[in-house]
DOKEVO-180663 format. One record per residue: residue in three letters; x, y, z of N, C-alpha, C in turn. Coordinates in steps of 0.1 Angstrom, whole numbers, plus 5000, padded with zeros to 4 digits. Example, Ala and Ser with C-alpha at 12.3 -4.5 7.8 and 13.67 -1.06 7.14 Angstrom:
BEGIN
ala513249435078512349555078513249675078;ser512849785071513749895071512950005079;
***
This chain:
BEGIN
unk500949875000500050005000500950125000;unk500550234992501250364992501050435006;unk502150505010502150565023502650705023;unk502050795032502550925035502650945050;unk503751005055503851035069503951195070;unk502951245077502751385077502551435092;unk503251545095502951625108502151745106;unk501251785115500551905114501152005124;unk501652115119502352205128501652345127;unk501652415139501052555138501252625152;unk500852745152500752825164499652775172;unk499652805185498452765194497152825189;unk496152735189494752775185494552815170;unk495452775161495252805147494452695141;unk493952585148493052485143493552355139;unk494752315145495352185141494452065143;unk493952055156493151935160491851935154;unk491252055151489952055144490152015129;unk491252055123491552005110491651855109;unk492451805118492651655118491251585119;unk490351645128489051585128488351585115;unk488451685107487851695094488551595084;unk489851585085490551495076490051355079;unk489851325092489351185096487951165090;unk487051275092485751255088485551235073;unk486251315065486051315051486951215043;unk487751135051488651045044487950915041;unk486850885048486250755046486750645055;unk487650695065488250605075487150545084;unk486150625087485050585096483850535089;unk483150445094481850405088480850525091;unk479750515083478750625084478050635098;unk477950505104477250505117478250535128;unk479550555126480450585137480450735139;unk480350775152480250915156481650965159;unk482051075153483351135156483151255164;unk483851255177483651365186484451485181;unk484051605185484851725183486251715188;unk487251755181488651745186488951605192;unk488551505184488651365189490151335193;unk491051405187492551365190492851405204;unk492251515209492551555223491851465233;unk492551365237491851255245491851285260;unk492751375264492851415278491851515282;unk491351505294490251605299490751745298;unk492051765303492551905304492751955289;unk493151875279493251915266491951965261;unk490851895264489551925259489052065266;unk489352075279488852195286489552315281;unk490852305279491652425276491852445260;unk491352345253491452355238492952365233;unk493852285241495252275236495552135235;unk496652105226497151975225498451965234;unk498451875243499551865253500651765248;unk500151645243501051545238500751515224;unk501751485216501551455202500751325201;unk499851325191498951205188499151155174;unk499151025173499250965160497950905156;unk497650925143496450865137496750825122;unk496050735117496250705103494950705096;unk494950755084493750785075493950705063;unk492850645058492750575045492150665035;unk492850705025492350795015492650735001;unk491650694994491850624981492650504984;unk493850484977494650374980495950414987;unk495850514995496950565003496650545018;unk497650515025497650525040498450645044;unk497650745050498350865055498450865070;unk499650855075499950865090500051015093;unk499151065102499151205106499551215121;unk500451305123500851335138500451475141;unk499451485150498951615155499951665166;unk500551775164501651815174501151925183;unk501751935195501352055203501852185197;unk500952285200501352425194502052515205;unk501952475218502552555228504052535230;unk504652645233506152645234506652545244;unk505852525255506252435266506352285261;unk505752255250505752115245506452115232;unk507352215229508052215216508952095214;unk509452035225510451925223509751815215;unk508451795217507751685209507751725194;unk507651845190507651885177508951845169;unk510051875177511351855171511551705168;unk511151625177511451475175510551415165;unk509251465164508351425154508851445140;unk509651545138510151575125511051465119;unk511551375129512351265124511551145120;unk510151155122509251045119508451065106;unk508551195101507751225089508551275077;unk507951285065508551325053508051465049;unk506951505055506451635052505551685063;unk505151815061504251865072503251965066;unk502151975072501152075069501352195079;unk501752305074501952425082500552505082;unk499952505093498652565094498752715099;unk498152805092498252945095496853005096;unk496553085106495253145108495153275097;unk494153275089494053385079493953515084;unk493453525097493353655103494653705111;unk495153605120496253635127497653635120;unk497653555109498953535102499953455110;unk501253475106502353405113502453465127;unk502653365137502853405151504153345156;unk504653385169505953335173506053175172;unk504953115176505152965176505152915162;unk504452985152504652945138506052945134;unk506853045138508253055135509052935141;unk508652905154509352795161509152665154;unk507852625151507652495145508152485131;unk508052595124508652595110510152575110;unk510752645119512252635120512652495122;unk511852415131512152275134512052195121;unk510952225114510752145101511852175091;unk512252305089513352335080514652265084;unk514952275097516252215102516252065099;unk515051995100515051855097514851815083;unk514751915074514651895060513251835055;unk512251875064510851825061510051915053;unk509551875041508951965032507552005037;unk507352145037506152195042505052215031;unk503852195034502652235025501852335034;unk501452445029500752545037499252535036;unk498552535047497152545047496652675055;unk496052765047495552885054494152855059;unk494052865072492752815078491952935083;unk490652915087489853015092489653125082;unk489453095069489353205059487953265059;unk487053205067485653255069485653355080;unk486753385087486753475098486553625093;unk485753705100485653845097487053905096;unk487253995086488554055084489753965081;unk489453845077490553745074491253795061;unk492553785060493253825048494253715044;unk493753625035494553505031495853545024;unk495753655015496953685007497953735016;unk497653815026498553875036499253755044;unk498453665048498953545055499953465047;unk499753445034500653375025501953455024;unk501853585023503053675021503853655034;unk503253655046503953645058504653515060;unk503953405054504553275054505853275046;unk505753335034506953335025508053415031;unk507753525037508853605044509453525055;unk508553445062509153365073510053255068;unk509753195056510553095050511953155047;unk511853275041513153345036513953385049;unk513353435060514053475072514753355078;unk514053235078514553115084515653035075;unk515853095063516953035055516452905048;unk515152895045514652775039515352755025;unk515652625021516152605008515252644997;unk515752664985514952724974513752644970;unk513952514971512752414967511652434977;unk511852474989510752494999510052624996;unk510652724990510052854988508852854978;unk508852754970507852734960506652644966;unk506252674978505352594986503952604980;unk503152494981501852484976500852524987;unk499752584984498852634994497352584992;unk496752535002495252515002494652605012;unk493352625011492552715019491452645026;unk491152665039490152585045489452665056;unk488252615059487652655072487352525080;unk488352485088488252355095487052335103;unk486552445109485352445118484152405109;unk484052465097482852435088483152305080;unk484352255080484652135072484652165057;unk485152285053485252315039486652345035;unk487052335022488352355018488352395002;unk489352444997489552484983490952504979;unk491252504966492652524962492852674959;unk491852754961492152894958491552974971;unk492053104971491653184983490253244982;unk489553224971488253274969487253194979;unk486653274987485753214997484553134991;unk484153194979483053124972483452984966;unk484752954965485152824959485252714970;unk484952754983485052664994483852554992;unk484252424993483352324992483452225004;unk482352155008482452055019483551945015;unk484351905025485351805022486751855023;unk487751775023489151805024489951755013;unk489351735001490051674990491251764985;unk491151904985492351974980493551954989;unk493251935002494351915012494951775010;unk494051675009494551535006495351524993;unk494951594983495551594970496951664971;unk497151764979498451824981499351734989;unk498851664999499651575006500251464997;unk499351404989499751304980500751344969;unk500451464963501251514952502551584957;unk502551644968503751724972504651654982;unk504051574991504851515002505451374997;unk506751354998507351244992506951115000;unk507150994994506950875001508050865012;unk507850775021508850755032510250715026;unk511250785030512650745025513150635034;unk512750505031513050395039513450275030;unk513950175036514450055029513649935034;unk512849875025512049765029512849645031;unk513949635024514849515027515849545037;unk516649455040517849475048517449465063;unk518449465072518149445086517449565093;unk516749525104515849625111516649745116;unk515949865115516449985120515250075124;unk515150095137513950175142514350265154;unk514150395153514650485163513350535171;unk513550525184512450575194512450725194;unk511450795189511350935189510350995199;unk509450915204508550945214508350835224;unk507850865236507650755246506150755250;unk505750635254504350615259504550525271;unk503550515279503550425291502250345292;unk502450215294501350125295501350055308;unk500250055316500349985329500649835329;unk500449775318500749635317502249605313;unk502649675303504049645297505049755301;unk504649865308505649965312505850065300;unk507150115300507450215290507450165276;unk507050235266506950195252507650305244;unk508350265234508950355224508050365212;unk508050485206507250515194508250565183;unk508150505171509050555161508650505147;unk509350555137509150505124510250405120;unk509750295114510750195110511450245098;unk512750265099513550315088513950205078;unk514050085083514649975074514149845079;unk513749745071513349605074512049595080;unk511849485088510549455095510749425109;unk509749435117509849405131508549315134;unk508749215142507749115146507649095161;unk506449065166506249035181507048905183;unk507748895194508548775197509948775192;unk510248875183511648885177512648935187;unk513748875188514848925196515649025188;unk515749145194516449255187517549315197;unk518349405191519349475199519049625200;unk519249685211519049825213520449885215;unk520749975206521950055206521750175216;unk522250165228521950265238522750395236;unk522250505242522950635241524350635246;unk524550545256525950545262526950455254;unk526550405243527350325234527250175236;unk526550135247526449985249525249935241;unk525249795240524149735233523449635242;unk522049635241521349545250520349465241;unk520349335243519349255235518049235243;unk516949235236515649205243514649155233;unk513549115238512449055230511349145228;unk510849165216509649255214508449185220;unk507849245230506649185237505349225231;unk505349345226504049405220504349505209;unk503549495199503649595188502249655187;unk502249795185500949865184501049945171;unk499949935163499850015151498650115152;unk498550205144497450315145496550305133;unk495250295135494250285125493150375129;unk492950495122492050585126492350635140;unk491450635149491850675163492050565172;unk492150445166492350325174493750285174;unk494250235186495550165187495250015185;unk495949945177495649805175496849715177;unk496749605184497849515185498149455171;unk499349455167499749395154500949295156;unk501049205147502049105148503349145141;unk503249235131504349265122504149395116;unk505349465114505249595106506449605098;unk506449685087507549705078507949855077;unk509149875070509650005069508650115064;unk508650225070507750335067506650345077;unk506250235084505150235094505650315107;unk504650375113504950435126504250335137;unk505050285147504650185156505050215170;unk504350165179504850165194505250025197;unk506350005204506849875208507149865223;unk507049745228507449735242508349605244;unk509049605255509949495257511249535265;unk511549665264512749725271512149825280;unk512249795294511549885303512250025305;unk513450035300514150165302514650225289;unk513750195278514050255265514150405266;unk515050465259515150615259514950675245;unk514550805245514450875232515850875225;unk515750845211517050845204517750715203;unk517350615211518050485210517450405198;unk518350325192518050265179517850115181;unk516750065176516449915177516949845163;unk517749745165518449695153518249535153;unk518649475142518849335141519949295150;unk519949175156521049135165522349135157;unk522249095145523449075137523949195129;unk523149315130523549435123523249555132;unk524049585142523749695151524349825145;unk523449905139523850035133523050145138;unk523550215149522650315155522550435146;unk521350505147521150625140521650745148;unk521750855142522150985149521251005161;unk521851035173520951065184520051185182;unk518851185189517951295187518251405198;unk518051525194518251635204516951645213;unk517151655226515951675235516151815242;unk515151905241515252025247515452015262;unk516352085267516652085282515552165289;unk515152115302514252195309514752335312;unk513852435313514252575316513752625330;unk512752555335512152595348511952485358;unk512052515371511852405381511052455392;unk510452365399509652385410509852275420;unk509752315433509852215444508452155447;unk508252025446506951965450507251905464;unk506251895473506451845486505151785491;unk505251705502504051655508503351775515;unk502051765516501251875522501451885537;unk502051995542502352015556501452115563;unk500352155556499452255562498552195573;unk497952265582497052215592495852145586;unk495452175574494352115568494651985559;unk495951945561496451825553495551705556;unk495151635545494451505546492951525546;unk492451645546490951665547490251655533;unk491151655523490551655509490951535501;unk492251505501492851405492492951275498;unk493251165489493451035494494950995492;unk495651065484497051025481497951135488;unk498551105499499251215507500651185509;unk501151055509502451015514503551055504;unk504751075509505851085501506150985491;unk505850855495506050745486505050755474;unk503850785477502850795466503250915456;unk503651015462503951135453505151105445;unk506251035451507451005444507150905432;unk506350805435505950705425505250775413;unk504350875416503650945405504551025397;unk505451095403506351185396507351105387;unk507850995392508750915385507950845373;unk506750805375505850755363505750855353;unk505550985357505351085347506651105339;unk507851105346509151125340509351005330;unk508750885332508950775323508250815310;unk507150885310506350915298506851035291;unk507251135299507551265294509051295295;unk509751285284511151295284511651435288;unk510851535286511251675290511151705305;unk510651615312510551625327511651555334;unk512151625344513251565353512851575367;unk513051465375512651465389513851425397;unk514051505408515251485417514851495431;unk515051395439514651395454515651485461;unk515051575470515851655479516251575491;unk517551575494518151485505517551525518;unk517151415526516651435539515351515540;unk514551505530513251585530512251515521;unk511051535524510051485515509651585504;unk510751635497510551725486511251675474;unk510751725462511351675450511451805440;unk512651825434512851925424512351865411;unk511351935405510751895393511051995382;unk511751955372512252055361511452025348;unk510952135342510252115329510452235320;unk509652235309509852335298509152465300;unk508352485311507652605314506552595324;unk505952715327504852705337503652615333;unk503352625320502152545316502552395317;unk503652355313504152215314504052155328;unk504552235338504452195352503052215358;unk502452315354501052345358500052225355;unk500252175343499352065338499651935346;unk500951905349501251795358500551815372;unk500651935378500051955391498451935390;unk497951985379496451975377496051825376;unk496751755368496551605367496651535380;unk497651565388497851505401496651535410;unk496251665410495151715418493851635415;unk493551605402492351535398492451395402;unk493651345403493851195407493651175422;unk493551285430493351275445494651305453;unk495651365447496851395455496651525462;unk497351535473497651665481499051685480;unk499451805475500851845475500951995478;unk502152035481502452185481503652205472;unk503552325464504552355454505052495456;unk506352515452506952645454506752725441;unk507252855442507252945431508152885420;unk507752885407508652845397509952925396;unk511052855394512352925392513052885379;unk513752985373514452945361515652865364;unk516152775355517352695358518552765352;unk519452795362520752865358521752765353;unk522452795342523452705338524852775338;unk525852695340527152755339527752725325;unk528052815317528452795303529852875302;unk530952805299532252865298532652945311;unk532252895322532552955335531753075338;unk530753105330529853215333528453165336;unk527753215347526453185350525453245341;unk524553155334523653215324522253165327;unk521353245322519853215324519153215310;unk518053145309517353145297516653275293;unk516653305280515953425275514853375265;unk513853445263512753405254512353525244;unk511853485232511253585224509853595228;unk509453725231508053755235507353835225;unk506153795221505353885212503953915219;unk503654045219502354075225501554165215;unk500254145214499454225205498354285215;unk498254415216497354475226496554595219;unk495354615224494654745219495454865222;unk495454955214496355075214496255145228;unk495055145235494855215248495755155259;unk496255035257496954965268498454955266;unk498955005254500354995251501255055262;unk500955165267501855235277502055145290;unk500855095295500855015307501754885304;unk501554825293502254705290503754725289;unk504154835282505554865280506254905293;unk505454975302506055005315506254875323;unk505254785323505354655330506554575325;unk506654555312507754475307509154545308;unk509054675308510454745311510954715325;unk510054705335510454675349510954525350;unk510654445339511054305340512254285330;unk512954385327514154375319513954325305;unk512754355299512454315285513154415276;unk513654365265514454445255513454455243;unk513154575239512154605228512954585215;unk512354495206512954465193512354555182;unk510954545181510254625171508754635175;unk508054725169506554735172505954795159;unk504754745156503954785145502554815150;unk501954915144500554955149499654965137;unk498354945139497254985131496255065138;unk495055085133494055175139493655125153;unk493654995154493154925167494154875176;unk495154795171496054725179497454755176;unk498354725185499754735184500454605187;unk501354565178502054435180503554475184;unk503954415195505354455201506154325202;unk507354315198508254205200509354245209;unk509654155219510654175229511554045230;unk512754075236513553955242513553985257;unk513253875264513053895279513653775287;unk514253795298514653685306513453595310;unk513653465310512453375313511853415327;unk512753445337512153485350511353605350;unk511553695340510653815338509253775334;unk509153655328507753615324506953545335;unk507753505346507053435357506053525364;unk504853505364503853595370503353705361;unk503953715348503553825339502153795333;unk501953675329500753635320499453685328;unk499253655341498053695348497953855348;unk499153915350499154065351498854125337;unk499354055326499054105313497554105310;unk496853985314495453975311494654075319;unk495054115331494454215339494654355332;unk495854385328496254515323495454545309;unk495254425302494654445288493054415289;unk492554395301491154345303490854225295;unk491754135293491454015285491554025270;unk491854155265491854165250493354145244;unk494254125252495654115247495953965243;unk496853955233497353825228498853815232;unk499253705238500653695243501153555238;unk502453555233503053425229504553435232;unk505253335236506653335238507253205235;unk508553205231509253085228510753105233;unk511352995237512752995242513653045231;unk514653125234515553185224516953125227;unk517553155238518953115241519253145256;unk520453095260520953125273521953255272;unk521853345281522653465282523153485296;unk524253555298524653595311523553655320;unk523453625333522453675342522253815342;unk521053875341520854015342520754045357;unk521254165360521154205375519754235380;unk519654255393518454295399517454185401;unk516454215409515354115412514254135402;unk514054035394513054035384511953945387;unk510653995385509553895386508953875400;unk509653925411509053905424507853995425;unk506853955432505654045434505954165442;unk505654285436505954405444505054445455;unk503954385455502854415465502854325477;unk502354355488502354265500501054185500;unk500954095510499654015511499054025526;unk497853985526497153975540497253825544;unk497853815556498153675561497353655574;unk496653535574495753505586496653485598;unk496153525610496853505622496153395631;unk494953365627494153265635493653155626;unk493453035632492852925625491352925628;unk490552875618489152865620488352905608;unk487052935610486252975598486153135597;unk486353185585486353325583484853375585;unk484753495590483353545593483153675585;unk481853705581481553825574481953955582;unk481853945596482154055605483654095603;unk484553985604485954005603486454065589;unk485853995579486254035565485854175562;unk484654215567484254355565485254455570;unk485854425580486854525586488254505580;unk488554385574489854365568489854415553;unk488754405547488754435531489154575528;unk488954665537489454805535490954815533;unk491654705538493154705537493654655524;unk492754595515493154545502492054465496;unk492554365488491554275481491554135487;unk490354085490490253955496490353845486;unk490853725490490753605481489753505487;unk489153525498488353425504486853475507;unk486053385507484553415511484353395526;unk483353455532482953415546482653265546;unk483153205557482853065559483952975554;unk485053035548486252955543487052915555;unk487452785555488352735565489752795563;unk490352865573491652925572492552875583;unk493852895582494752865592495852965593;unk496552975604497653075607498653065596;unk499053165589500053165579499453155565;unk498153135564497453125551497253275545;unk497553285532497353415525495853425522;unk495253535527493753555525493453665516;unk494453745512494153865504495353935501;unk495254045493496354125488496354255495;unk497454305501497554435508497654545498;unk497254665502497354785493498854825492;unk499654785502501054845502502054725500;unk503354765499504354675496504954595507;unk504054565517504554495529503354395532;unk503754285539502754195544502054245557;unk500854205558500054255570499354135576;unk499554115589498854005596497454045600;unk496453965597495053995599494353885605;unk493253915613492353805619491153815611;unk490853705603489553695595488553605602;unk488953565614487953465621487253545633;unk487553675634487053745645485453745644;unk484853725656483453735657482953855666;unk481753905663481254025670480953985685;unk481354065694481054035708479554045710;unk478953945717477553945719477254005733;unk476254105733475954165746474354165746;unk473854195758472354205759471854355756;unk472854435751472454575747471754575734;unk470654645732470054655719470854745710;unk471054715698471854795689470954865679;unk471154995676470355065667470455005652;unk471554955649471754905635471854755635;unk471254685645471454535646470954465633;unk469954515626469354455615470054485601;unk471154565603471954605591472654475585;unk472554465572473154355565474554395561;unk475554295564476954315560477054295545;unk477454395537477654385523479254385520;unk479654275514481054255511481354255496;unk482554305493482954295479483154155475;unk483054125462483353985457484853965457;unk485253855464486753835464487253785450;unk488653815449489253775436489453625436;unk488953565424489053425423490453385417;unk491153295423492453265419492553115414;unk492953105401493052965395494452915399;unk494752785396496052725399497152805393;unk497052835380498052915373498253055379;unk497053115383497153245389497953245402;unk497653135410498353115424499853095421;unk500253015412501652985409502353115404;unk501653195396502253325392502353425403;unk501453415413501353515423502353505434;unk502653385438503453365451504853415449;unk505453455460506953495460507753375466;unk509053395466509853275470509753225484;unk509153315493508953265507507553205509;unk506853175498505453125499505252995491;unk504152925493503852805487502452805483;unk502052715474500752685470500352545475;unk499352535483498852405488497752365478;unk497952245471497052195461496452065465;unk495052075466494251955470493151935459;unk492551815459491451795449490451905448;unk490151965459488952075459489452215462;unk490752235465491152375469492552405465;unk492752535462494152585460494252695471;unk495252685480495452785491496952835490;unk497052965490498453015491498753035506;unk499953005509500353015523501853065524;unk502253105536503753135538504453005541;unk505652995538506552875542506552855557;unk506752965564506752965579505453015583;unk504552925588503252955592503053045604;unk503953015615503753085627504153235625;unk503253325630503453465628504753525634;unk505053475647506153525654507453475647;unk507453345645508653285638508953355624;unk507853375617508153435603508653575605;unk508253655614508753795616510253785620;unk510653695628512053685632512853645620;unk512353555611513053515599513253625589;unk512153705588512153825579513153925584;unk513253945597514154045603515654005600;unk515853865602517253815600517653835586;unk516753805576517053825562517253965558;unk516654065564516754205561518154245564;unk518654195575520054245580521154185571;unk520854075564521954015556522254095545;
***
């Protein structure tokens, strides 16, 4: 059977997963009575809720007499390592660009990875039905991006299809009137423009693990494209390890991809994308070979983590009231299991403590791990994210990122002031009648806590995107620490309307009356740049005196609602977030008021 291996790459929210849905629907892979869910490739609950793809997904489509293997890749910078490795499994890619937004920072990142891997792109301009969409401008921006990234000449003559993935229509021209139901123009481009897999059906086996999966029955599994030969269940093969050693093992399980289903298969040949089990410690980049012909392929590059957080067992007075999984052993097992599946995640135990340093690719990467653990019934406490400092040629260096913001013109001054205080370096800016687009280079630690602030400053109308750029020598000064103080509870118990009424004039509350609080818990934000200890459990003294205003109702302001990401962005280095299945609570590391003040006094004198 003829075959094509294709990746779909794009900026966040440009419609990759929706397009894959339509390709599945119109390919004839499904029977008429089979129902295809919206964004069927996003199988994880969090992916569905947030509308993002977290892990790359593989599917295969039957179109005419072709088998088209499609890999739906993540669009967010935190999961960019997956995109890079997927490029080694495909021979071409569909670059999806929003007809209204045009090329964005993540478009540049994913296209750069494709060009570096020599993978031929085909361009699909999506959302051409959007108001004010400009397909011609989007194509021009794509061409400029190809030139900027130094694409070879043969890539510059890219072919373009136009689509509205949401409506399930496509066409070969930009004319909206020519849009017809179905995805045939895109399928035809895949078949005509993307080459067949460059593989060798004969000869000894060669298969490189480019992605990892985890199965409760067989443990860690490698996923990759067979470069040469065939592989069978029960076959004894050799693994050329990254350290230069060779280990023999037996293939226990082979999985192929058909539509959205994973199917056990007995055999697969060159060009196929398969998952295999049998070696419990298989690593990305290791090559599976015939026992008599051990020929390793070039190792794959894996992006290093740039951000770390400390995870620990929950030590708050309310520990154990919410979750079922509380112990250090359970938390460690869960973190190590995640590290088995996610090669960009590193877990290291802190000596003589029930704490673990967890390193990842960004706040979203680590935030999603915390959210998954919370939903599984874990209780943990986590620290403020910190960037990972590296020593390069004897100089301490920190990660820098390209940052792009698009904001309504009214808010440009506030955003530039905020980013200036975070050591952002302005690269360029362009304006039209409504919006201004500004590009910066900024230290990664300057972005910690900025996203929540950005959404507040732009009243939710701003667009923000960032991608890792490089390591540079550390910039001076404190960047990213919250400049404002907090209101910290001094008593444990239930908060009362009477107490909150008197405290809320000091700042903004985070809690409702009746919330269970404890000493050292952060209950609000102070107006000033210092922390303030407050009692939110105070009750009104009861007397037998009649009061003239006894029937007066207490009217309180609505407290600020804090999501998990908002809490992680908000806390300073002397604070923690307590995460349980039903609650997020911010707290001080040192809960006791007197001890904390002594610690703060000692640190001020240093």
